[in-house]
Every structure is written in structure tokens, then in C-alpha cells.
C-alpha positions in Angstrom: 0.0 0.0 0.0 1.2 3.5 -0.9 1.5 5.2 2.6 1.7 8.6 0.9 -1.9 8.7 -0.3 -3.7 11.9 0.9 -6.7 11.4 3.2 -9.8 13.4 2.1 -10.6 16.4 4.3 -14.1 15.1 5.1 -12.6 11.9 6.5 -10.5 13.8 9.0 -13.3 16.1 10.0 -15.8 13.2 10.4 -13.4 11.4 12.7 -12.7 14.4 15.0 -9.4 15.7 13.7 -8.5 19.4 13.4 -8.8 21.0 10.0 -5.0 21.5 10.1 -4.7 17.7 9.8 -6.7 17.6 6.6 -3.6 17.9 4.5 -1.9 15.1 6.4 -0.9 11.8 5.0 -2.0 8.2 5.7 1.0 7.6 7.9 -0.1 10.4 10.2 -3.6 8.9 10.3 -2.2 5.5 11.3 -0.1 7.2 14.0 -3.2 8.9 15.5 -5.3 5.8 15.1 -2.7 3.8 17.1 -3.3 6.2 20.0 -7.0 5.5 19.9 -6.7 1.7 20.4 -8.1 0.2 23.6 -5.4 0.6 26.3 -7.2 -2.1 28.5 -6.2 -5.7 28.5 -7.2 -8.7 30.7 -5.3 -11.9 31.3 -5.4 -14.9 33.7 -2.8 -15.2 36.4 -0.3 -17.8 35.1 3.1 -17.4 36.6 5.1 -16.5 39.7 6.2 -13.1 38.3 2.6 -12.0 38.0 1.9 -13.3 41.5 4.9 -11.3 42.8 3.7 -8.2 41.0 0.3 -8.5 42.7 1.9 -9.0 46.1 4.2 -6.0 45.6 1.3 -3.7 44.5 -1.0 -4.8 47.3 1.7 -4.5 49.9 2.6 -0.9 48.8 -1.0 0.2 48.5 -3.0 -1.4 51.3 -1.9 -1.5 54.9 -4.5 -4.3 55.6 -2.8 -6.6 53.1 -0.4 -8.8 55.1 -0.8 -12.3 53.5 2.5 -12.6 51.6 1.6 -16.0 50.1 -2.0 -15.2 49.1 -1.4 -14.6 45.4 1.0 -17.6 45.2 -1.9 -19.7 46.6 -4.1 -18.1 44.0 -1.6 -19.1 41.3 -1.8 -22.7 42.5 -5.6 -22.7 42.4 -5.6 -21.2 38.9 -3.3 -24.1 37.8 -5.6 -26.6 39.5 -8.7 -25.1 37.9 -10.6 -24.2 41.1 -10.1 -20.4 40.7 -9.7 -18.0 37.8 -7.7 -14.8 38.7 -7.9 -12.1 36.1 -5.3 -9.3 36.0 -6.2 -6.0 34.4 -3.6 -3.9 32.7 -4.1 -0.3 31.5 -1.5 1.0 29.0 0.7 -1.9 30.1 0.4 -1.0 33.9 -1.2 -3.3 36.4 -4.6 -1.7 37.2 -6.3 -4.4 39.4 -7.5 -7.9 39.7 -10.5 -10.1 40.5 -11.2 -13.7 41.1 -13.8 -16.3 40.2 -14.2 -19.1 42.7 -15.8 -22.3 41.4 -16.4 -23.5 45.0 -17.7 -20.7 47.1 -17.4 -20.6 50.9 -20.9 -19.1 51.1 -23.2 -21.9 52.0 -26.0 -21.2 49.5 -23.6 -20.8 46.6 -21.7 -23.9 47.6 -24.8 -26.0 48.0 -26.1 -25.0 44.5 -22.7 -25.0 42.7 -22.9 -21.3 41.9 -19.5 -19.8 41.0 -18.7 -16.6 42.9 -17.0 -13.5 41.7 -14.7 -12.5 44.6 -12.5 -9.7 45.8 -12.8 -7.2 43.0 -10.0 -4.6 43.3 -9.4 -1.8 40.8 -6.7 0.6 41.9 -8.0 4.1 42.5 -6.3 5.8 39.7 -7.7 3.3 37.2 -11.3 3.4 38.2 -14.2 4.5 35.9 -12.4 3.2 32.9 -14.5 0.1 32.3 -12.0 -2.3 34.0 -14.4 -4.0 36.4 -17.0 -4.4 33.6 -14.5 -6.0 31.3 -13.5 -8.5 34.0 -17.1 -9.3 34.8 -17.9 -9.9 31.2 -15.1 -12.5 31.1 -16.1 -14.1 34.4 -19.8 -14.4 33.3 -18.7 -15.9 30.0 -16.5 -18.5 31.8 -19.2 -19.3 34.5 -21.9 -19.8 31.8 -20.0 -22.9 30.6 -20.8 -24.7 33.8 -23.6 -22.9 35.6 -26.9 -21.1 34.9 -26.1 -18.6 37.6 -23.2 -16.6 39.0 -23.0 -14.8 42.3 -21.1 -12.3 44.4 -21.1 -10.6 47.7 -21.3 -6.9 48.4 -20.6 -4.9 51.6 -23.4 -2.9 53.2 -21.8 0.4 54.2 -21.3 3.5 52.2 -17.9 2.7 50.7 -19.6 -0.1 48.7 -22.1 2.3 47.2 -20.5 2.4 43.7 -20.2 -1.4 43.6 -23.8 -1.8 44.7 -25.0 0.3 41.9 -22.8 -1.4 39.3 -24.0 -4.8 40.3 -27.6 -3.7 40.1 -27.0 -2.3 36.6 -25.5 -5.6 35.5 -28.5 -7.6 36.5 -27.4 -8.9 39.9 -30.3 -9.3 42.4 -30.5 -10.4 46.1 -30.4 -14.1 46.5 -33.1 -14.0 49.2 -31.1 -15.4 52.1 -30.6 -12.3 54.1 -27.3 -10.9 55.3 -24.3 -12.9 56.4 -21.4 -12.2 58.7 -18.3 -14.3 58.1 -20.4 -16.8 56.2 -22.9 -17.2 59.1 -26.5 -16.0 58.7 -27.3 -13.0 60.8 -30.6 -13.6 62.6 -33.1 -11.1 64.1 -31.8 -9.6 67.3 -28.2 -10.6 66.8 -25.5 -7.9 67.0 -22.6 -7.9 64.5 -20.0 -5.3 63.4 -20.7 -3.3 60.3 -17.4 -4.1 58.5 -16.1 -5.9 55.4 -17.3 -9.2 56.6 -21.0 -8.1 56.8 -22.3 -9.1 53.3 -25.3 -9.4 51.2 -25.1 -12.0 48.4 -26.4 -11.4 44.9 -27.0 -13.7 41.9 -27.5 -13.3 38.2 -29.0 -15.6 35.7 -26.7 -16.5 32.8 -27.4 -17.2 29.2 -24.9 -19.4 27.4 
């Protein structure tokens, strides 16, 4: 292909380029088009280098993260097929991760063999870029191969507000079993702490 073929003015203007670009060449268009490609990519955890990268990022970002072997255990479970851990990269930089558990610790999911999306974490500077949605798309696709439903848990206090709204928009609904604290049903009159272990579980019907 002749890379010096002029691009019509109307083409540039239609695609949002300045009029000054209208006399540009195809090579300039290709350069600008490359900048417009999707910077987001998703891959499954597959080696110790990636596990180490996750460990380093979580250690530096979150004081509550103290389990130095957590992501290496996740790596083993990915290899065994009991878990899928997805890593999200934005412009080549690690932006977060999330997990799909094929055997949930939540009694109602476990009893009904419902895979659980678990521990969604998108780093603050990468939020609102569609990263969580892309990982959910992939998890729902994977889960649909073996289940008619997929589930997840969400916290109840204000910090979970954005997640609550996102899950609702994606079609997740309450599973009808009330709230749980550390995988134990909270019954009327009981007192529990309102923290990250107080959860409401949601499910979504999947179409293969």
C-alpha cells in the first residue's frame, strides 16, 4: 500500500481531527489511530512473576494486606482449575485484579454449585475506565459454561455504594437469604460489626 496517499478532508473532520490535519498523509492517520486503540487488556494469572507483582502492588497500596503468600496460593488454584484470577492492565500497567471461585465458601452458593466473583479490586487511579465491567464480562462468560447462575457478595456500608449500583445495573439481584457475617447467617436480634465481613449476596441468571 502506498502510505503517501492523501486522506480526504471530510474523513478527518468526520473522525474528529482538526482541519489542520486535513492535508496530512495516511502515515499520520495511522499514528493517530494507534493512540486510539483500547489501552485495556485482561489476562489470567499464570506465573510467579505476576503473583509477585500483585503481592508487591497490594503491599505498597494497602496496609491491611499482610498475607504474603496469598497470590501464590491463587496461582496454584488457577493451575488446579478451582479459581480464575484475572489481572487488568491499562496502558501496560497493572490496574487491578479479581477472582472467580468455582467453589464458594458461602453456604448457599456452595450447595447450589454457583461460581462466585470474589475480591474485586481496581486501583483508585484506574477506576471508571470500564475495567471492572470487562473482568465481569469474562467471568460471566466462563461461568456460563458450567452454571446457569453466577453470584457475588457486596458490603453494606457507604464505601460499597458504587459497587452496589454497578452490580444492580449488570442484573445482579439479592439471593433472598438475608445478610451474612463471616459466612454465618445474621438472625433477628443478633449484633454484628458493620465491616467488610458483613455481606449481602447477589445472583445473576446467565445465558450461554
